[in-house]
C-alpha positions as CSV (number, residue, x, y, z in Angstrom):
1,M,269.9,126.3,106.7
2,L,273.3,125.9,108.4
3,E,275.0,127.4,105.4
4,K,272.8,130.5,105.6
5,L,273.8,130.8,109.3
6,G,277.5,130.7,108.3
7,V,278.6,127.7,110.3
8,K,282.4,127.2,110.1
9,S,282.4,123.4,110.3
10,Y,280.1,120.4,110.6
11,K,279.9,117.7,113.2
12,V,278.5,114.3,112.3
13,S,277.3,111.9,115.0
14,S,278.6,108.3,115.0
15,Q,275.1,107.1,114.1
16,D,275.4,109.1,110.9
17,L,278.9,108.1,110.0
18,V,277.8,105.9,107.1
19,D,275.3,108.4,105.7
20,F,277.3,109.1,102.5
21,Q,274.6,111.5,101.1
22,L,275.2,113.7,104.2
23,H,279.0,113.5,103.7
24,E,278.6,114.4,100.0
25,R,276.7,117.6,101.0
26,I,279.3,118.5,103.6
27,I,282.2,118.0,101.1
28,K,280.5,120.4,98.7
29,T,280.7,123.1,101.3
30,G,284.5,122.7,101.5
31,K,284.3,123.1,105.3
32,T,285.9,121.1,108.1
33,V,284.0,118.0,109.2
34,I,284.2,116.6,112.8
35,L,283.4,112.9,112.8
36,S,282.3,111.3,116.0
37,T,283.2,107.6,116.1
38,G,282.1,106.3,119.5
39,A,279.3,104.1,118.3
40,S,280.9,103.1,115.1
41,S,282.9,100.0,114.1
42,F,286.5,100.3,112.8
43,L,285.2,99.3,109.3
44,E,282.6,102.1,109.3
45,I,285.3,104.6,110.3
46,E,287.6,103.3,107.6
47,K,284.9,103.5,104.9
48,T,284.1,107.0,105.8
49,I,287.7,108.2,105.9
50,N,288.3,106.5,102.5
51,F,285.2,108.3,101.1
52,Y,286.6,111.7,102.1
53,K,290.1,110.7,100.7
54,R,288.6,109.7,97.3
55,K,286.8,113.1,97.2
56,K,290.2,114.8,98.1
57,H,288.6,116.4,101.2
58,E,291.3,116.6,103.9
59,K,289.6,118.8,106.5
60,I,288.7,116.0,108.9
61,I,288.7,115.8,112.7
62,L,288.1,112.5,114.3
63,M,286.5,112.3,117.8
64,H,286.1,109.1,119.9
65,C,283.6,109.7,122.7
66,L,282.0,106.8,124.5
67,S,278.3,106.9,125.3
68,N,278.6,104.9,128.5
69,Y,278.0,106.9,131.7
């Protein structure tokens, strides 16, 4: 549905950071991905970045936003 709407990039929540099926779908679009990391461990972030590197997808933006208010 988002592809039909013509979105220019995808944002993934930190809870979905290790959903590699989702990342695979995003990589197939060739678009930029914005990864939230606030609720993720360093190991989860590292695994996800390495996944993108193995797939030769370099359009990655990392965000670190805390959920404490």
